[in-house]
FIKOLZA-1660 file (N, C-alpha, C; in steps of 0.1 Angstrom, whole numbers, plus 5000, padded with zeros to 4 digits):
% residues 98
   i   px   py   pz ch aa at
   1 4042 4222 4570  A  M  N
   1 4032 4217 4579  A  M CA
   1 4021 4209 4572  A  M  C
   2 4017 4214 4560  A  K  N
   2 4007 4207 4553  A  K CA
   2 4012 4193 4547  A  K  C
   3 4024 4193 4543  A  T  N
   3 4029 4180 4537  A  T CA
   3 4031 4170 4548  A  T  C
   4 4035 4175 4560  A  R  N
   4 4037 4165 4571  A  R CA
   4 4023 4159 4575  A  R  C
   5 4013 4167 4575  A  L  N
   5 4000 4162 4578  A  L CA
   5 3995 4152 4568  A  L  C
   6 3998 4155 4555  A  L  N
   6 3994 4145 4544  A  L CA
   6 4002 4132 4546  A  L  C
   7 4015 4133 4549  A  I  N
   7 4023 4121 4551  A  I CA
   7 4017 4113 4563  A  I  C
   8 4013 4119 4574  A  I  N
   8 4008 4112 4585  A  I CA
   8 3994 4106 4581  A  I  C
   9 3986 4113 4574  A  I  N
   9 3973 4107 4569  A  I CA
   9 3976 4095 4560  A  I  C
  10 3986 4097 4551  A  G  N
  10 3989 4086 4542  A  G CA
  10 3994 4073 4550  A  G  C
  11 4002 4075 4560  A  I  N
  11 4007 4064 4568  A  I CA
  11 3995 4057 4575  A  I  C
  12 3986 4065 4581  A  F  N
  12 3975 4059 4587  A  F CA
  12 3966 4051 4578  A  F  C
  13 3964 4057 4566  A  L  N
  13 3956 4049 4556  A  L CA
  13 3963 4036 4552  A  L  C
  14 3976 4036 4551  A  I  N
  14 3983 4024 4548  A  I CA
  14 3981 4014 4559  A  I  C
  15 3983 4019 4571  A  I  N
  15 3982 4010 4583  A  I CA
  15 3967 4004 4584  A  I  C
  16 3957 4012 4582  A  F  N
  16 3943 4008 4583  A  F CA
  16 3940 3998 4571  A  F  C
  17 3946 4001 4560  A  G  N
  17 3943 3992 4548  A  G CA
  17 3949 3978 4550  A  G  C
  18 3962 3978 4555  A  V  N
  18 3968 3965 4557  A  V CA
  18 3962 3957 4569  A  V  C
  19 3958 3965 4579  A  D  N
  19 3952 3959 4591  A  D CA
  19 3938 3953 4587  A  D  C
  20 3931 3960 4579  A  G  N
  20 3918 3954 4575  A  G CA
  20 3919 3942 4566  A  G  C
  21 3929 3942 4557  A  I  N
  21 3931 3930 4549  A  I CA
  21 3935 3918 4557  A  I  C
  22 3945 3920 4566  A  L  N
  22 3950 3909 4573  A  L CA
  22 3939 3904 4584  A  L  C
  23 3932 3913 4590  A  L  N
  23 3922 3909 4600  A  L CA
  23 3911 3901 4593  A  L  C
  24 3906 3905 4582  A  L  N
  24 3895 3898 4576  A  L CA
  24 3900 3885 4570  A  L  C
  25 3912 3885 4565  A  D  N
  25 3917 3872 4559  A  D CA
  25 3919 3862 4570  A  D  C
  26 3922 3866 4582  A  S  N
  26 3925 3856 4593  A  S CA
  26 3912 3853 4601  A  S  C
  27 3903 3862 4601  A  A  N
  27 3891 3861 4610  A  A CA
  27 3881 3851 4604  A  A  C
  28 3879 3851 4591  A  I  N
  28 3870 3842 4584  A  I CA
  28 3878 3832 4576  A  I  C
  29 3879 3820 4582  A  S  N
  29 3888 3810 4576  A  S CA
  29 3882 3805 4563  A  S  C
  30 3869 3804 4562  A  E  N
  30 3863 3799 4549  A  E CA
  30 3865 3808 4537  A  E  C
  31 3867 3821 4540  A  C  N
  31 3869 3831 4529  A  C CA
  31 3883 3834 4526  A  C  C
  32 3892 3826 4531  A  R  N
  32 3907 3829 4528  A  R CA
  32 3909 3829 4513  A  R  C
  33 3915 3839 4508  A  G  N
  33 3918 3840 4494  A  G CA
  33 3906 3842 4485  A  G  C
  34 3895 3845 4490  A  F  N
  34 3883 3847 4482  A  F CA
  34 3883 3860 4474  A  F  C
  35 3889 3870 4480  A  T  N
  35 3890 3883 4474  A  T CA
  35 3897 3883 4461  A  T  C
  36 3909 3877 4461  A  G  N
  36 3917 3876 4449  A  G CA
  36 3910 3868 4438  A  G  C
  37 3905 3856 4442  A  M  N
  37 3898 3848 4433  A  M CA
  37 3885 3855 4428  A  M  C
  38 3878 3861 4437  A  G  N
  38 3866 3868 4433  A  G CA
  38 3868 3879 4423  A  G  C
  39 3879 3887 4425  A  L  N
  39 3882 3897 4415  A  L CA
  39 3886 3891 4402  A  L  C
  40 3894 3881 4402  A  F  N
  40 3898 3874 4390  A  F CA
  40 3886 3869 4382  A  F  C
  41 3877 3862 4388  A  V  N
  41 3865 3857 4381  A  V CA
  41 3856 3869 4377  A  V  C
  42 3855 3879 4385  A  F  N
  42 3847 3891 4382  A  F CA
  42 3852 3898 4369  A  F  C
  43 3865 3899 4368  A  V  N
  43 3870 3905 4356  A  V CA
  43 3869 3896 4344  A  V  C
  44 3872 3883 4346  A  T  N
  44 3872 3874 4334  A  T CA
  44 3857 3871 4329  A  T  C
  45 3847 3873 4338  A  L  N
  45 3833 3871 4334  A  L CA
  45 3828 3884 4328  A  L  C
  46 3836 3894 4326  A  G  N
  46 3831 3906 4320  A  G CA
  46 3823 3915 4330  A  G  C
  47 3828 3915 4343  A  F  N
  47 3821 3923 4353  A  F CA
  47 3807 3918 4356  A  F  C
  48 3805 3905 4356  A  D  N
  48 3792 3899 4359  A  D CA
  48 3792 3897 4375  A  D  C
  49 3781 3901 4381  A  S  N
  49 3780 3901 4395  A  S CA
  49 3779 3886 4401  A  S  C
  50 3776 3877 4392  A  R  N
  50 3775 3863 4397  A  R CA
  50 3789 3858 4403  A  R  C
  51 3800 3863 4398  A  A  N
  51 3813 3859 4403  A  A CA
  51 3814 3862 4418  A  A  C
  52 3809 3874 4422  A  I  N
  52 3811 3877 4436  A  I CA
  52 3800 3871 4445  A  I  C
  53 3788 3869 4439  A  L  N
  53 3777 3864 4447  A  L CA
  53 3777 3849 4448  A  L  C
  54 3787 3842 4442  A  S  N
  54 3788 3828 4442  A  S CA
  54 3790 3822 4457  A  S  C
  55 3795 3830 4465  A  N  N
  55 3797 3826 4479  A  N CA
  55 3792 3838 4488  A  N  C
  56 3779 3837 4492  A  P  N
  56 3773 3849 4499  A  P CA
  56 3779 3850 4513  A  P  C
  57 3785 3840 4519  A  D  N
  57 3790 3841 4532  A  D CA
  57 3803 3850 4532  A  D  C
  58 3810 3851 4521  A  C  N
  58 3822 3858 4520  A  C CA
  58 3820 3872 4514  A  C  C
  59 3807 3876 4512  A  L  N
  59 3804 3889 4505  A  L CA
  59 3809 3901 4513  A  L  C
  60 3807 3901 4526  A  V  N
  60 3811 3911 4535  A  V CA
  60 3826 3912 4536  A  V  C
  61 3833 3901 4536  A  S  N
  61 3847 3900 4536  A  S CA
  61 3853 3906 4523  A  S  C
  62 3846 3902 4512  A  F  N
  62 3851 3907 4499  A  F CA
  62 3850 3922 4498  A  F  C
  63 3839 3928 4502  A  Y  N
  63 3838 3942 4501  A  Y CA
  63 3847 3950 4511  A  Y  C
  64 3849 3944 4523  A  S  N
  64 3858 3950 4533  A  S CA
  64 3872 3950 4528  A  S  C
  65 3876 3939 4522  A  Q  N
  65 3890 3938 4517  A  Q CA
  65 3892 3947 4505  A  Q  C
  66 3882 3949 4497  A  I  N
  66 3884 3958 4486  A  I CA
  66 3885 3972 4491  A  I  C
  67 3877 3976 4501  A  I  N
  67 3878 3990 4507  A  I CA
  67 3892 3991 4513  A  I  C
  68 3896 3981 4520  A  S  N
  68 3910 3982 4527  A  S CA
  68 3921 3983 4516  A  S  C
  69 3919 3976 4505  A  G  N
  69 3929 3977 4495  A  G CA
  69 3929 3991 4488  A  G  C
  70 3918 3997 4487  A  I  N
  70 3917 4011 4481  A  I CA
  70 3923 4021 4491  A  I  C
  71 3920 4019 4504  A  L  N
  71 3927 4028 4514  A  L CA
  71 3942 4027 4514  A  L  C
  72 3947 4015 4512  A  F  N
  72 3961 4012 4511  A  F CA
  72 3967 4019 4499  A  F  C
  73 3961 4018 4488  A  I  N
  73 3966 4024 4475  A  I CA
  73 3965 4039 4476  A  I  C
  74 3955 4045 4482  A  I  N
  74 3954 4059 4484  A  I CA
  74 3965 4065 4493  A  I  C
  75 3967 4058 4504  A  G  N
  75 3978 4062 4513  A  G CA
  75 3991 4061 4507  A  G  C
  76 3994 4050 4499  A  L  N
  76 4007 4049 4493  A  L CA
  76 4009 4059 4482  A  L  C
  77 3998 4062 4475  A  S  N
  77 4000 4072 4464  A  S CA
  77 4002 4086 4470  A  S  C
  78 3995 4089 4481  A  M  N
  78 3997 4102 4488  A  M CA
  78 4012 4104 4492  A  M  C
  79 4017 4094 4498  A  I  N
  79 4031 4095 4502  A  I CA
  79 4041 4095 4490  A  I  C
  80 4038 4087 4480  A  G  N
  80 4046 4088 4468  A  G CA
  80 4046 4101 4461  A  G  C
  81 4034 4107 4460  A  Y  N
  81 4033 4120 4454  A  Y CA
  81 4041 4131 4462  A  Y  C
  82 4040 4131 4475  A  I  N
  82 4047 4141 4483  A  I CA
  82 4062 4139 4482  A  I  C
  83 4067 4126 4482  A  L  N
  83 4081 4124 4481  A  L CA
  83 4086 4128 4468  A  L  C
  84 4079 4125 4457  A  I  N
  84 4083 4129 4444  A  I CA
  84 4083 4145 4443  A  I  C
  85 4073 4151 4448  A  K  N
  85 4073 4166 4448  A  K CA
  85 4084 4172 4456  A  K  C
  86 4088 4166 4467  A  R  N
  86 4099 4171 4475  A  R CA
  86 4112 4169 4467  A  R  C
  87 4114 4157 4461  A  Q  N
  87 4126 4155 4453  A  Q CA
  87 4127 4164 4442  A  Q  C
  88 4117 4167 4435  A  N  N
  88 4117 4177 4424  A  N CA
  88 4121 4191 4429  A  N  C
  89 4116 4195 4441  A  R  N
  89 4119 4208 4447  A  R CA
  89 4134 4208 4450  A  R  C
  90 4139 4198 4456  A  V  N
  90 4153 4197 4459  A  V CA
  90 4162 4198 4447  A  V  C
  91 4158 4191 4437  A  Q  N
  91 4166 4191 4424  A  Q CA
  91 4166 4205 4418  A  Q  C
  92 4154 4212 4418  A  S  N
  92 4153 4225 4412  A  S CA
  92 4162 4235 4420  A  S  C
  93 4162 4234 4433  A  K  N
  93 4171 4243 4441  A  K CA
  93 4185 4240 4439  A  K  C
  94 4189 4228 4436  A  Q  N
  94 4203 4225 4433  A  Q CA
  94 4207 4230 4419  A  Q  C
  95 4198 4230 4410  A  K  N
  95 4201 4236 4397  A  K CA
  95 4203 4251 4397  A  K  C
  96 4195 4258 4406  A  I  N
  96 4196 4272 4408  A  I CA
  96 4209 4276 4414  A  I  C
  97 4214 4268 4424  A  T  N
  97 4227 4271 4430  A  T CA
  97 4239 4268 4421  A  T  C
  98 4237 4259 4411  A  D  N
  98 4249 4255 4403  A  D CA
  98 4252 4266 4393  A  D  C
% end
């Protein structure tokens, strides 16, 4: 029961993450692709905040897409962890019966 609940939560996190990324990328046409470019410049400038603040109109879109990406990664990792755990459990049961 607990694993099913975690899988459902993980699927919802993935859906909300993808939905947030796609919605913000299509809603604000001036900021299309700003998140990827902003992250690239942010890392190459040594985590200097000027990279993100270069376009203040896209700042909300940038933060929202980062949060949506984090939600997507958390959901995907939850599902991956549970599937790997189940696979290991099945393999250990097969070894016992052999």
